[in-house]
C-alpha positions in Angstrom: 77.6 71.9 92.7 78.3 74.4 95.5 78.3 71.8 98.2 80.7 69.5 96.2 83.1 72.4 95.4 83.0 73.6 99.1 83.8 70.1 100.3 86.6 69.7 97.8 88.2 73.0 98.7 87.9 72.3 102.4 89.6 69.0 101.9 92.6 70.7 100.1 92.9 73.5 102.6 92.6 71.1 105.6 95.4 68.9 104.3 98.4 69.6 106.6 101.0 69.8 103.8 98.9 72.2 101.8 98.1 74.3 104.9 101.8 74.5 105.7 102.5 75.7 102.1 99.8 78.3 102.4 101.3 79.5 105.7 104.8 79.7 104.1 103.2 82.2 101.6 102.2 84.4 104.6 98.5 83.5 104.4 96.1 81.8 106.7 94.6 78.6 105.4 90.9 79.1 105.8 88.0 77.3 104.3 84.4 78.4 104.6 81.0 78.0 103.2 79.8 80.3 100.4 77.6 82.0 103.0 80.5 82.6 105.4 82.7 84.0 102.6 79.9 86.4 101.6 79.5 87.6 105.1 83.3 88.1 105.4 83.4 90.1 102.1 80.6 92.3 103.2 82.3 93.0 106.6 85.6 93.7 104.9 84.0 96.0 102.4 82.4 98.0 105.2 85.7 98.2 107.1 87.9 99.1 104.1 85.6 101.5 102.2 86.3 104.6 104.3 90.0 103.8 104.2 90.1 103.6 100.4 88.0 106.7 100.1 90.2 108.7 102.4 93.3 107.5 100.5 92.0 109.1 97.3 92.7 105.9 95.3 91.0 106.1 91.9 90.0 103.2 89.7 91.3 103.3 86.1 
């Protein structure tokens, strides 16, 4: 299921018209494997955690 879903999403994101619409929204059209996404989330979490803590933001 993961492989089929990854392939389907990649096909949509790689479509030039869809990619242009994504860019128009101010985003970067990226597709990745579940493993690549997990690694990115972990890197981002490590990067942003001290910033969030220093800001004093509290979860409701």
